[in-house]
N, CA, C and O atoms as a Tripos MOL2 file, in Angstrom:
@<TRIPOS>MOLECULE
protein
  284   283    71     0     0
PROTEIN
NO_CHARGES

@<TRIPOS>ATOM
      1 N         -14.4890  -48.7580  -23.5700 N.3       1 MET1
      2 CA        -15.2590  -49.6590  -22.6700 C.3       1 MET1
      3 C         -16.7170  -49.4640  -22.9360 C.2       1 MET1
      4 O         -17.1550  -48.3380  -23.1700 O.2       1 MET1
      5 N         -17.4860  -50.5270  -22.9090 N.am      2 ALA2
      6 CA        -18.8840  -50.4830  -23.2470 C.3       2 ALA2
      7 C         -19.7640  -50.0210  -22.1120 C.2       2 ALA2
      8 O         -20.9190  -49.6660  -22.3460 O.2       2 ALA2
      9 N         -19.2560  -50.0120  -20.8650 N.am      3 ILE3
     10 CA        -20.0310  -49.5290  -19.7300 C.3       3 ILE3
     11 C         -19.6070  -48.0680  -19.4590 C.2       3 ILE3
     12 O         -18.4260  -47.7630  -19.2920 O.2       3 ILE3
     13 N         -20.6010  -47.1990  -19.4230 N.am      4 ARG4
     14 CA        -20.3610  -45.7890  -19.1510 C.3       4 ARG4
     15 C         -20.9870  -45.3880  -17.8490 C.2       4 ARG4
     16 O         -22.0210  -45.9380  -17.4690 O.2       4 ARG4
     17 N         -20.4020  -44.4560  -17.1590 N.am      5 VAL5
     18 CA        -20.8970  -43.9190  -15.8750 C.3       5 VAL5
     19 C         -21.4710  -42.5640  -16.1420 C.2       5 VAL5
     20 O         -20.7620  -41.6820  -16.6260 O.2       5 VAL5
     21 N         -22.7170  -42.3660  -15.8490 N.am      6 ASN6
     22 CA        -23.4580  -41.1220  -16.0890 C.3       6 ASN6
     23 C         -23.4880  -40.2090  -14.8660 C.2       6 ASN6
     24 O         -24.4430  -39.4540  -14.6840 O.2       6 ASN6
     25 N         -22.4560  -40.2680  -14.0270 N.am      7 LEU7
     26 CA        -22.4500  -39.4600  -12.7890 C.3       7 LEU7
     27 C         -22.4940  -37.9900  -13.0250 C.2       7 LEU7
     28 O         -23.1760  -37.2540  -12.3120 O.2       7 LEU7
     29 N         -21.7660  -37.5490  -14.0310 N.am      8 ASP8
     30 CA        -21.7390  -36.1150  -14.3050 C.3       8 ASP8
     31 C         -23.1210  -35.5700  -14.6610 C.2       8 ASP8
     32 O         -23.5150  -34.4980  -14.2020 O.2       8 ASP8
     33 N         -23.8400  -36.3150  -15.4740 N.am      9 LEU9
     34 CA        -25.2000  -35.9100  -15.8740 C.3       9 LEU9
     35 C         -26.1210  -35.8980  -14.6410 C.2       9 LEU9
     36 O         -26.9080  -34.9650  -14.4800 O.2       9 LEU9
     37 N         -26.0380  -36.8990  -13.7870 N.am     10 LEU10
     38 CA        -26.8830  -36.9720  -12.6240 C.3      10 LEU10
     39 C         -26.5590  -35.8170  -11.6470 C.2      10 LEU10
     40 O         -27.4740  -35.2590  -11.0410 O.2      10 LEU10
     41 N         -25.3180  -35.4670  -11.4940 N.am     11 LEU11
     42 CA        -24.9150  -34.3500  -10.6280 C.3      11 LEU11
     43 C         -25.5150  -33.0310  -11.1020 C.2      11 LEU11
     44 O         -26.0420  -32.2440  -10.3160 O.2      11 LEU11
     45 N         -25.4170  -32.8180  -12.4050 N.am     12 VAL12
     46 CA        -26.0310  -31.5960  -12.9840 C.3      12 VAL12
     47 C         -27.5210  -31.5990  -12.7370 C.2      12 VAL12
     48 O         -28.0780  -30.5980  -12.2850 O.2      12 VAL12
     49 N         -28.1760  -32.7170  -13.0270 N.am     13 GLN13
     50 CA        -29.6550  -32.7740  -12.8540 C.3      13 GLN13
     51 C         -30.0380  -32.5310  -11.4230 C.2      13 GLN13
     52 O         -31.0810  -31.9250  -11.1780 O.2      13 GLN13
     53 N         -29.2200  -32.9870  -10.4170 N.am     14 ARG14
     54 CA        -29.5370  -32.8020   -9.0230 C.3      14 ARG14
     55 C         -29.0230  -31.5320   -8.4440 C.2      14 ARG14
     56 O         -29.3550  -31.1860   -7.3100 O.2      14 ARG14
     57 N         -28.2030  -30.8090   -9.2060 N.am     15 GLY15
     58 CA        -27.6160  -29.5340   -8.7030 C.3      15 GLY15
     59 C         -26.6120  -29.7460   -7.6260 C.2      15 GLY15
     60 O         -26.5100  -28.9230   -6.7160 O.2      15 GLY15
     61 N         -25.8260  -30.8630   -7.6860 N.am     16 LEU16
     62 CA        -24.8200  -31.1530   -6.7050 C.3      16 LEU16
     63 C         -23.4260  -31.1340   -7.3010 C.2      16 LEU16
     64 O         -23.2500  -31.4190   -8.4850 O.2      16 LEU16
     65 N         -22.4570  -30.8090   -6.5060 N.am     17 SER17
     66 CA        -21.1010  -30.8520   -6.9670 C.3      17 SER17
     67 C         -20.4670  -32.2040   -6.5780 C.2      17 SER17
     68 O         -20.9840  -32.9200   -5.7200 O.2      17 SER17
     69 N         -19.3780  -32.5220   -7.2050 N.am     18 LEU18
     70 CA        -18.6810  -33.7640   -6.8720 C.3      18 LEU18
     71 C         -18.2710  -33.7990   -5.4210 C.2      18 LEU18
     72 O         -18.3170  -34.8430   -4.7700 O.2      18 LEU18
     73 N         -17.8570  -32.6150   -4.9060 N.am     19 THR19
     74 CA        -17.4210  -32.4630   -3.5080 C.3      19 THR19
     75 C         -18.5860  -32.7770   -2.5580 C.2      19 THR19
     76 O         -18.4220  -33.4980   -1.5730 O.2      19 THR19
     77 N         -19.7290  -32.2390   -2.8630 N.am     20 GLU20
     78 CA        -20.9400  -32.4810   -2.0250 C.3      20 GLU20
     79 C         -21.2950  -33.9460   -2.0160 C.2      20 GLU20
     80 O         -21.6010  -34.5030   -0.9620 O.2      20 GLU20
     81 N         -21.2590  -34.5820   -3.1740 N.am     21 LEU21
     82 CA        -21.6120  -36.0090   -3.2340 C.3      21 LEU21
     83 C         -20.5780  -36.8390   -2.4790 C.2      21 LEU21
     84 O         -20.9270  -37.7750   -1.7600 O.2      21 LEU21
     85 N         -19.3260  -36.4930   -2.6430 N.am     22 ALA22
     86 CA        -18.2490  -37.2410   -1.9170 C.3      22 ALA22
     87 C         -18.4500  -37.1930   -0.4110 C.2      22 ALA22
     88 O         -18.3000  -38.2030    0.2760 O.2      22 ALA22
     89 N         -18.7940  -35.9980    0.1040 N.am     23 GLU23
     90 CA        -19.0560  -35.8240    1.5090 C.3      23 GLU23
     91 C         -20.2270  -36.6480    1.9750 C.2      23 GLU23
     92 O         -20.1580  -37.2980    3.0170 O.2      23 GLU23
     93 N         -21.3220  -36.6290    1.2010 N.am     24 ARG24
     94 CA        -22.5380  -37.3700    1.5480 C.3      24 ARG24
     95 C         -22.3260  -38.8900    1.5190 C.2      24 ARG24
     96 O         -22.8540  -39.6200    2.3580 O.2      24 ARG24
     97 N         -21.5410  -39.3460    0.5350 N.am     25 VAL25
     98 CA        -21.3690  -40.7990    0.3110 C.3      25 VAL25
     99 C         -20.2130  -41.3200    1.1470 C.2      25 VAL25
    100 O         -20.1750  -42.5140    1.4420 O.2      25 VAL25
    101 N         -19.2890  -40.4910    1.5330 N.am     26 GLY26
    102 CA        -18.1330  -40.9270    2.3030 C.3      26 GLY26
    103 C         -17.0410  -41.5350    1.4380 C.2      26 GLY26
    104 O         -16.3280  -42.4470    1.8580 O.2      26 GLY26
    105 N         -16.9260  -41.0170    0.2320 N.am     27 ILE27
    106 CA        -15.8720  -41.5030   -0.7150 C.3      27 ILE27
    107 C         -14.9660  -40.3080   -1.0090 C.2      27 ILE27
    108 O         -15.4390  -39.1730   -1.0670 O.2      27 ILE27
    109 N         -13.6940  -40.5500   -1.1900 N.am     28 THR28
    110 CA        -12.7910  -39.4490   -1.4560 C.3      28 THR28
    111 C         -13.0750  -38.8210   -2.8440 C.2      28 THR28
    112 O         -13.4930  -39.5150   -3.7710 O.2      28 THR28
    113 N         -12.8460  -37.5280   -2.9660 N.am     29 ILE29
    114 CA        -13.0730  -36.8560   -4.2510 C.3      29 ILE29
    115 C         -12.2710  -37.5230   -5.3810 C.2      29 ILE29
    116 O         -12.8370  -37.7350   -6.4540 O.2      29 ILE29
    117 N         -10.9640  -37.8710   -5.1960 N.am     30 PRO30
    118 CA        -10.2510  -38.5070   -6.3190 C.3      30 PRO30
    119 C         -10.9020  -39.8430   -6.7360 C.2      30 PRO30
    120 O         -10.9950  -40.1340   -7.9280 O.2      30 PRO30
    121 N         -11.3360  -40.6230   -5.7990 N.am     31 ASN31
    122 CA        -12.0140  -41.8910   -6.1900 C.3      31 ASN31
    123 C         -13.3240  -41.6960   -6.9030 C.2      31 ASN31
    124 O         -13.6630  -42.4330   -7.8290 O.2      31 ASN31
    125 N         -14.0630  -40.6900   -6.4620 N.am     32 LEU32
    126 CA        -15.3360  -40.4050   -7.1070 C.3      32 LEU32
    127 C         -15.0650  -39.8120   -8.5130 C.2      32 LEU32
    128 O         -15.8060  -40.0570   -9.4640 O.2      32 LEU32
    129 N         -14.0290  -39.0640   -8.5950 N.am     33 SER33
    130 CA        -13.6310  -38.4450   -9.9140 C.3      33 SER33
    131 C         -13.2460  -39.5450  -10.8830 C.2      33 SER33
    132 O         -13.6200  -39.4730  -12.0530 O.2      33 SER33
    133 N         -12.5210  -40.5530  -10.4500 N.am     34 ILE34
    134 CA        -12.1900  -41.6780  -11.3610 C.3      34 ILE34
    135 C         -13.4490  -42.3400  -11.8820 C.2      34 ILE34
    136 O         -13.5250  -42.7050  -13.0550 O.2      34 ILE34
    137 N         -14.4140  -42.4940  -11.0330 N.am     35 LEU35
    138 CA        -15.7220  -43.0970  -11.4740 C.3      35 LEU35
    139 C         -16.3870  -42.1740  -12.4710 C.2      35 LEU35
    140 O         -16.8470  -42.6080  -13.5270 O.2      35 LEU35
    141 N         -16.4340  -40.8900  -12.1270 N.am     36 LYS36
    142 CA        -17.1080  -39.9140  -12.9380 C.3      36 LYS36
    143 C         -16.5380  -39.7810  -14.3580 C.2      36 LYS36
    144 O         -17.2850  -39.5690  -15.3130 O.2      36 LYS36
    145 N         -15.2450  -39.9050  -14.4840 N.am     37 THR37
    146 CA        -14.5450  -39.7460  -15.7360 C.3      37 THR37
    147 C         -14.4330  -41.0800  -16.5320 C.2      37 THR37
    148 O         -13.7240  -41.1450  -17.5360 O.2      37 THR37
    149 N         -15.1310  -42.1200  -16.0750 N.am     38 ASN38
    150 CA        -15.1310  -43.3960  -16.7510 C.3      38 ASN38
    151 C         -13.7930  -44.0590  -16.7910 C.2      38 ASN38
    152 O         -13.4980  -44.7900  -17.7360 O.2      38 ASN38
    153 N         -12.9610  -43.8290  -15.7880 N.am     39 LYS39
    154 CA        -11.6350  -44.4620  -15.7170 C.3      39 LYS39
    155 C         -11.6360  -45.6290  -14.7370 C.2      39 LYS39
    156 O         -10.6440  -46.3500  -14.6300 O.2      39 LYS39
    157 N         -12.7310  -45.8170  -14.0300 N.am     40 ALA40
    158 CA        -12.8120  -46.9270  -13.0770 C.3      40 ALA40
    159 C         -12.9530  -48.2520  -13.8040 C.2      40 ALA40
    160 O         -13.6270  -48.3350  -14.8310 O.2      40 ALA40
    161 N         -12.3320  -49.2660  -13.2820 N.am     41 ARG41
    162 CA        -12.4170  -50.6070  -13.8570 C.3      41 ARG41
    163 C         -13.4170  -51.4660  -13.0300 C.2      41 ARG41
    164 O         -13.8160  -52.5490  -13.4590 O.2      41 ARG41
    165 N         -13.8020  -50.9660  -11.8570 N.am     42 ALA42
    166 CA        -14.7450  -51.7200  -11.0320 C.3      42 ALA42
    167 C         -15.4160  -50.7380  -10.0850 C.2      42 ALA42
    168 O         -14.8960  -49.6560   -9.8150 O.2      42 ALA42
    169 N         -16.5620  -51.1300   -9.5960 N.am     43 VAL43
    170 CA        -17.2710  -50.3080   -8.5740 C.3      43 VAL43
    171 C         -17.9000  -51.2760   -7.5800 C.2      43 VAL43
    172 O         -18.5050  -52.2740   -7.9720 O.2      43 VAL43
    173 N         -17.7580  -50.9800   -6.3080 N.am     44 ARG44
    174 CA        -18.3540  -51.8590   -5.2700 C.3      44 ARG44
    175 C         -19.8270  -51.5870   -5.2280 C.2      44 ARG44
    176 O         -20.2640  -50.4600   -5.4600 O.2      44 ARG44
    177 N         -20.6020  -52.6070   -4.9330 N.am     45 PHE45
    178 CA        -22.0230  -52.4190   -4.8310 C.3      45 PHE45
    179 C         -22.3570  -51.4790   -3.6870 C.2      45 PHE45
    180 O         -23.3450  -50.7470   -3.7550 O.2      45 PHE45
    181 N         -21.5360  -51.4880   -2.6260 N.am     46 SER46
    182 CA        -21.8220  -50.5750   -1.4960 C.3      46 SER46
    183 C         -21.6680  -49.1160   -1.9450 C.2      46 SER46
    184 O         -22.4160  -48.2430   -1.5060 O.2      46 SER46
    185 N         -20.6750  -48.8590   -2.8400 N.am     47 THR47
    186 CA        -20.4990  -47.5370   -3.3820 C.3      47 THR47
    187 C         -21.6530  -47.1380   -4.2910 C.2      47 THR47
    188 O         -22.1690  -46.0240   -4.2030 O.2      47 THR47
    189 N         -22.0490  -48.0560   -5.1610 N.am     48 LEU48
    190 CA        -23.1640  -47.8230   -6.0490 C.3      48 LEU48
    191 C         -24.4470  -47.5640   -5.2660 C.2      48 LEU48
    192 O         -25.2340  -46.6810   -5.6060 O.2      48 LEU48
    193 N         -24.6420  -48.3650   -4.1930 N.am     49 GLU49
    194 CA        -25.8200  -48.2160   -3.3660 C.3      49 GLU49
    195 C         -25.8180  -46.8290   -2.7070 C.2      49 GLU49
    196 O         -26.8590  -46.1730   -2.6720 O.2      49 GLU49
    197 N         -24.7130  -46.3860   -2.2030 N.am     50 ALA50
    198 CA        -24.6160  -45.0530   -1.5390 C.3      50 ALA50
    199 C         -24.8770  -43.9330   -2.5270 C.2      50 ALA50
    200 O         -25.5550  -42.9630   -2.1900 O.2      50 ALA50
    201 N         -24.3520  -44.0440   -3.7460 N.am     51 ILE51
    202 CA        -24.5480  -43.0510   -4.7950 C.3      51 ILE51
    203 C         -26.0320  -42.9740   -5.1370 C.2      51 ILE51
    204 O         -26.6030  -41.8860   -5.2190 O.2      51 ILE51
    205 N         -26.6520  -44.1430   -5.3350 N.am     52 CYS52
    206 CA        -28.0920  -44.2080   -5.6750 C.3      52 CYS52
    207 C         -28.9490  -43.6140   -4.5370 C.2      52 CYS52
    208 O         -29.9340  -42.9210   -4.7900 O.2      52 CYS52
    209 N         -28.5700  -43.8890   -3.3270 N.am     53 ARG53
    210 CA        -29.3320  -43.3780   -2.1590 C.3      53 ARG53
    211 C         -29.2600  -41.8750   -2.1440 C.2      53 ARG53
    212 O         -30.2870  -41.2220   -1.9570 O.2      53 ARG53
    213 N         -28.0900  -41.2940   -2.3340 N.am     54 GLU54
    214 CA        -27.9180  -39.8620   -2.2770 C.3      54 GLU54
    215 C         -28.4390  -39.1230   -3.4580 C.2      54 GLU54
    216 O         -28.8660  -37.9770   -3.3230 O.2      54 GLU54
    217 N         -28.4250  -39.7370   -4.6310 N.am     55 LEU55
    218 CA        -28.9430  -39.1140   -5.8530 C.3      55 LEU55
    219 C         -30.3850  -39.4970   -6.1460 C.2      55 LEU55
    220 O         -30.9570  -39.0410   -7.1360 O.2      55 LEU55
    221 N         -30.9950  -40.3490   -5.2770 N.am     56 ASP56
    222 CA        -32.3220  -40.8270   -5.4410 C.3      56 ASP56
    223 C         -32.5330  -41.3550   -6.8630 C.2      56 ASP56
    224 O         -33.3890  -40.8720   -7.6040 O.2      56 ASP56
    225 N         -31.7230  -42.3660   -7.2220 N.am     57 CYS57
    226 CA        -31.8050  -42.9290   -8.5450 C.3      57 CYS57
    227 C         -31.6110  -44.4490   -8.4740 C.2      57 CYS57
    228 O         -31.4330  -45.0070   -7.3910 O.2      57 CYS57
    229 N         -31.6460  -45.0910   -9.5970 N.am     58 GLN58
    230 CA        -31.4540  -46.5220   -9.7430 C.3      58 GLN58
    231 C         -30.0610  -46.7910  -10.3000 C.2      58 GLN58
    232 O         -29.4830  -45.9210  -10.9500 O.2      58 GLN58
    233 N         -29.5120  -47.9800  -10.0580 N.am     59 PRO59
    234 CA        -28.1980  -48.2630  -10.6240 C.3      59 PRO59
    235 C         -28.0960  -48.1280  -12.1630 C.2      59 PRO59
    236 O         -27.0290  -47.8320  -12.7020 O.2      59 PRO59
    237 N         -29.1980  -48.3440  -12.8310 N.am     60 GLY60
    238 CA        -29.2320  -48.1750  -14.2850 C.3      60 GLY60
    239 C         -29.1770  -46.7210  -14.6970 C.2      60 GLY60
    240 O         -28.8830  -46.4220  -15.8540 O.2      60 GLY60
    241 N         -29.4630  -45.7820  -13.7510 N.am     61 ASP61
    242 CA        -29.3180  -44.3780  -14.0580 C.3      61 ASP61
    243 C         -27.8580  -43.9580  -14.0270 C.2      61 ASP61
    244 O         -27.4530  -43.0240  -14.7200 O.2      61 ASP61
    245 N         -27.0560  -44.6740  -13.1980 N.am     62 VAL62
    246 CA        -25.6450  -44.3780  -13.0250 C.3      62 VAL62
    247 C         -24.8270  -45.1050  -14.0910 C.2      62 VAL62
    248 O         -23.9280  -44.5110  -14.6870 O.2      62 VAL62
    249 N         -25.1160  -46.3400  -14.3320 N.am     63 LEU63
    250 CA        -24.3510  -47.1370  -15.2810 C.3      63 LEU63
    251 C         -25.1820  -47.3930  -16.5700 C.2      63 LEU63
    252 O         -26.3860  -47.6430  -16.5190 O.2      63 LEU63
    253 N         -24.5010  -47.3200  -17.6850 N.am     64 GLU64
    254 CA        -25.1390  -47.4980  -18.9740 C.3      64 GLU64
    255 C         -24.2650  -48.3960  -19.8770 C.2      64 GLU64
    256 O         -23.0450  -48.2410  -19.9280 O.2      64 GLU64
    257 N         -24.8990  -49.3100  -20.5670 N.am     65 TYR65
    258 CA        -24.1800  -50.1550  -21.5290 C.3      65 TYR65
    259 C         -24.3290  -49.5490  -22.9290 C.2      65 TYR65
    260 O         -25.4380  -49.2850  -23.3920 O.2      65 TYR65
    261 N         -23.2260  -49.3420  -23.5680 N.am     66 ARG66
    262 CA        -23.2420  -48.8190  -24.9640 C.3      66 ARG66
    263 C         -22.5240  -49.8620  -25.8360 C.2      66 ARG66
    264 O         -21.3580  -50.1890  -25.6100 O.2      66 ARG66
    265 N         -23.2200  -50.3480  -26.7910 N.am     67 SER67
    266 CA        -22.6160  -51.3060  -27.7080 C.3      67 SER67
    267 C         -21.5040  -50.6760  -28.5300 C.2      67 SER67
    268 O         -21.5870  -49.4960  -28.8720 O.2      67 SER67
    269 N         -20.5080  -51.4060  -28.8430 N.am     68 HIS68
    270 CA        -19.3980  -50.8520  -29.6550 C.3      68 HIS68
    271 C         -19.9050  -50.5170  -31.0470 C.2      68 HIS68
    272 O         -19.3380  -49.6460  -31.7070 O.2      68 HIS68
    273 N         -20.9340  -51.1660  -31.5020 N.am     69 LYS69
    274 CA        -21.5360  -50.9210  -32.8010 C.3      69 LYS69
    275 C         -22.2290  -49.5570  -32.8560 C.2      69 LYS69
    276 O         -22.3170  -48.9500  -33.9230 O.2      69 LYS69
    277 N         -22.7200  -49.0760  -31.7140 N.am     70 ALA70
    278 CA        -23.4540  -47.8460  -31.6680 C.3      70 ALA70
    279 C         -22.5620  -46.5810  -31.7820 C.2      70 ALA70
    280 O         -23.0790  -45.4680  -31.8800 O.2      70 ALA70
    281 N         -21.2630  -46.7550  -31.7680 N.am     71 ARG71
    282 CA        -20.3730  -45.5930  -31.7860 C.3      71 ARG71
    283 C         -20.2430  -45.1110  -33.1500 C.2      71 ARG71
    284 O         -19.5360  -44.1340  -33.3950 O.2      71 ARG71
@<TRIPOS>BOND
     1     1     2 1
     2     2     3 1
     3     3     4 2
     4     3     5 am
     5     5     6 1
     6     6     7 1
     7     7     8 2
     8     7     9 am
     9     9    10 1
    10    10    11 1
    11    11    12 2
    12    11    13 am
    13    13    14 1
    14    14    15 1
    15    15    16 2
    16    15    17 am
    17    17    18 1
    18    18    19 1
    19    19    20 2
    20    19    21 am
    21    21    22 1
    22    22    23 1
    23    23    24 2
    24    23    25 am
    25    25    26 1
    26    26    27 1
    27    27    28 2
    28    27    29 am
    29    29    30 1
    30    30    31 1
    31    31    32 2
    32    31    33 am
    33    33    34 1
    34    34    35 1
    35    35    36 2
    36    35    37 am
    37    37    38 1
    38    38    39 1
    39    39    40 2
    40    39    41 am
    41    41    42 1
    42    42    43 1
    43    43    44 2
    44    43    45 am
    45    45    46 1
    46    46    47 1
    47    47    48 2
    48    47    49 am
    49    49    50 1
    50    50    51 1
    51    51    52 2
    52    51    53 am
    53    53    54 1
    54    54    55 1
    55    55    56 2
    56    55    57 am
    57    57    58 1
    58    58    59 1
    59    59    60 2
    60    59    61 am
    61    61    62 1
    62    62    63 1
    63    63    64 2
    64    63    65 am
    65    65    66 1
    66    66    67 1
    67    67    68 2
    68    67    69 am
    69    69    70 1
    70    70    71 1
    71    71    72 2
    72    71    73 am
    73    73    74 1
    74    74    75 1
    75    75    76 2
    76    75    77 am
    77    77    78 1
    78    78    79 1
    79    79    80 2
    80    79    81 am
    81    81    82 1
    82    82    83 1
    83    83    84 2
    84    83    85 am
    85    85    86 1
    86    86    87 1
    87    87    88 2
    88    87    89 am
    89    89    90 1
    90    90    91 1
    91    91    92 2
    92    91    93 am
    93    93    94 1
    94    94    95 1
    95    95    96 2
    96    95    97 am
    97    97    98 1
    98    98    99 1
    99    99   100 2
   100    99   101 am
   101   101   102 1
   102   102   103 1
   103   103   104 2
   104   103   105 am
   105   105   106 1
   106   106   107 1
   107   107   108 2
   108   107   109 am
   109   109   110 1
   110   110   111 1
   111   111   112 2
   112   111   113 am
   113   113   114 1
   114   114   115 1
   115   115   116 2
   116   115   117 am
   117   117   118 1
   118   118   119 1
   119   119   120 2
   120   119   121 am
   121   121   122 1
   122   122   123 1
   123   123   124 2
   124   123   125 am
   125   125   126 1
   126   126   127 1
   127   127   128 2
   128   127   129 am
   129   129   130 1
   130   130   131 1
   131   131   132 2
   132   131   133 am
   133   133   134 1
   134   134   135 1
   135   135   136 2
   136   135   137 am
   137   137   138 1
   138   138   139 1
   139   139   140 2
   140   139   141 am
   141   141   142 1
   142   142   143 1
   143   143   144 2
   144   143   145 am
   145   145   146 1
   146   146   147 1
   147   147   148 2
   148   147   149 am
   149   149   150 1
   150   150   151 1
   151   151   152 2
   152   151   153 am
   153   153   154 1
   154   154   155 1
   155   155   156 2
   156   155   157 am
   157   157   158 1
   158   158   159 1
   159   159   160 2
   160   159   161 am
   161   161   162 1
   162   162   163 1
   163   163   164 2
   164   163   165 am
   165   165   166 1
   166   166   167 1
   167   167   168 2
   168   167   169 am
   169   169   170 1
   170   170   171 1
   171   171   172 2
   172   171   173 am
   173   173   174 1
   174   174   175 1
   175   175   176 2
   176   175   177 am
   177   177   178 1
   178   178   179 1
   179   179   180 2
   180   179   181 am
   181   181   182 1
   182   182   183 1
   183   183   184 2
   184   183   185 am
   185   185   186 1
   186   186   187 1
   187   187   188 2
   188   187   189 am
   189   189   190 1
   190   190   191 1
   191   191   192 2
   192   191   193 am
   193   193   194 1
   194   194   195 1
   195   195   196 2
   196   195   197 am
   197   197   198 1
   198   198   199 1
   199   199   200 2
   200   199   201 am
   201   201   202 1
   202   202   203 1
   203   203   204 2
   204   203   205 am
   205   205   206 1
   206   206   207 1
   207   207   208 2
   208   207   209 am
   209   209   210 1
   210   210   211 1
   211   211   212 2
   212   211   213 am
   213   213   214 1
   214   214   215 1
   215   215   216 2
   216   215   217 am
   217   217   218 1
   218   218   219 1
   219   219   220 2
   220   219   221 am
   221   221   222 1
   222   222   223 1
   223   223   224 2
   224   223   225 am
   225   225   226 1
   226   226   227 1
   227   227   228 2
   228   227   229 am
   229   229   230 1
   230   230   231 1
   231   231   232 2
   232   231   233 am
   233   233   234 1
   234   234   235 1
   235   235   236 2
   236   235   237 am
   237   237   238 1
   238   238   239 1
   239   239   240 2
   240   239   241 am
   241   241   242 1
   242   242   243 1
   243   243   244 2
   244   243   245 am
   245   245   246 1
   246   246   247 1
   247   247   248 2
   248   247   249 am
   249   249   250 1
   250   250   251 1
   251   251   252 2
   252   251   253 am
   253   253   254 1
   254   254   255 1
   255   255   256 2
   256   255   257 am
   257   257   258 1
   258   258   259 1
   259   259   260 2
   260   259   261 am
   261   261   262 1
   262   262   263 1
   263   263   264 2
   264   263   265 am
   265   265   266 1
   266   266   267 1
   267   267   268 2
   268   267   269 am
   269   269   270 1
   270   270   271 1
   271   271   272 2
   272   271   273 am
   273   273   274 1
   274   274   275 1
   275   275   276 2
   276   275   277 am
   277   277   278 1
   278   278   279 1
   279   279   280 2
   280   279   281 am
   281   281   282 1
   282   282   283 1
   283   283   284 2
@<TRIPOS>SUBSTRUCTURE
     1 MET1         2 RESIDUE 1 A MET
     2 ALA2         6 RESIDUE 1 A ALA
     3 ILE3        10 RESIDUE 1 A ILE
     4 ARG4        14 RESIDUE 1 A ARG
     5 VAL5        18 RESIDUE 1 A VAL
     6 ASN6        22 RESIDUE 1 A ASN
     7 LEU7        26 RESIDUE 1 A LEU
     8 ASP8        30 RESIDUE 1 A ASP
     9 LEU9        34 RESIDUE 1 A LEU
    10 LEU10       38 RESIDUE 1 A LEU
    11 LEU11       42 RESIDUE 1 A LEU
    12 VAL12       46 RESIDUE 1 A VAL
    13 GLN13       50 RESIDUE 1 A GLN
    14 ARG14       54 RESIDUE 1 A ARG
    15 GLY15       58 RESIDUE 1 A GLY
    16 LEU16       62 RESIDUE 1 A LEU
    17 SER17       66 RESIDUE 1 A SER
    18 LEU18       70 RESIDUE 1 A LEU
    19 THR19       74 RESIDUE 1 A THR
    20 GLU20       78 RESIDUE 1 A GLU
    21 LEU21       82 RESIDUE 1 A LEU
    22 ALA22       86 RESIDUE 1 A ALA
    23 GLU23       90 RESIDUE 1 A GLU
    24 ARG24       94 RESIDUE 1 A ARG
    25 VAL25       98 RESIDUE 1 A VAL
    26 GLY26      102 RESIDUE 1 A GLY
    27 ILE27      106 RESIDUE 1 A ILE
    28 THR28      110 RESIDUE 1 A THR
    29 ILE29      114 RESIDUE 1 A ILE
    30 PRO30      118 RESIDUE 1 A PRO
    31 ASN31      122 RESIDUE 1 A ASN
    32 LEU32      126 RESIDUE 1 A LEU
    33 SER33      130 RESIDUE 1 A SER
    34 ILE34      134 RESIDUE 1 A ILE
    35 LEU35      138 RESIDUE 1 A LEU
    36 LYS36      142 RESIDUE 1 A LYS
    37 THR37      146 RESIDUE 1 A THR
    38 ASN38      150 RESIDUE 1 A ASN
    39 LYS39      154 RESIDUE 1 A LYS
    40 ALA40      158 RESIDUE 1 A ALA
    41 ARG41      162 RESIDUE 1 A ARG
    42 ALA42      166 RESIDUE 1 A ALA
    43 VAL43      170 RESIDUE 1 A VAL
    44 ARG44      174 RESIDUE 1 A ARG
    45 PHE45      178 RESIDUE 1 A PHE
    46 SER46      182 RESIDUE 1 A SER
    47 THR47      186 RESIDUE 1 A THR
    48 LEU48      190 RESIDUE 1 A LEU
    49 GLU49      194 RESIDUE 1 A GLU
    50 ALA50      198 RESIDUE 1 A ALA
    51 ILE51      202 RESIDUE 1 A ILE
    52 CYS52      206 RESIDUE 1 A CYS
    53 ARG53      210 RESIDUE 1 A ARG
    54 GLU54      214 RESIDUE 1 A GLU
    55 LEU55      218 RESIDUE 1 A LEU
    56 ASP56      222 RESIDUE 1 A ASP
    57 CYS57      226 RESIDUE 1 A CYS
    58 GLN58      230 RESIDUE 1 A GLN
    59 PRO59      234 RESIDUE 1 A PRO
    60 GLY60      238 RESIDUE 1 A GLY
    61 ASP61      242 RESIDUE 1 A ASP
    62 VAL62      246 RESIDUE 1 A VAL
    63 LEU63      250 RESIDUE 1 A LEU
    64 GLU64      254 RESIDUE 1 A GLU
    65 TYR65      258 RESIDUE 1 A TYR
    66 ARG66      262 RESIDUE 1 A ARG
    67 SER67      266 RESIDUE 1 A SER
    68 HIS68      270 RESIDUE 1 A HIS
    69 LYS69      274 RESIDUE 1 A LYS
    70 ALA70      278 RESIDUE 1 A ALA
    71 ARG71      282 RESIDUE 1 A ARG
């Protein structure tokens, strides 16, 4: 998939665990884990907004487009 989720990198940079973010955002750990491991097929804007609010970042920091040619 050409869209990648950089949640793991952001968590390390912010010194947060997946559990802490899940509690702050109000999302279950399994659902957040699916997003973190790039297995999600969709993300709600409300979820993305909550993640950005808690990590103090922009949507482009969480989501990244990688061309298939760049691999």
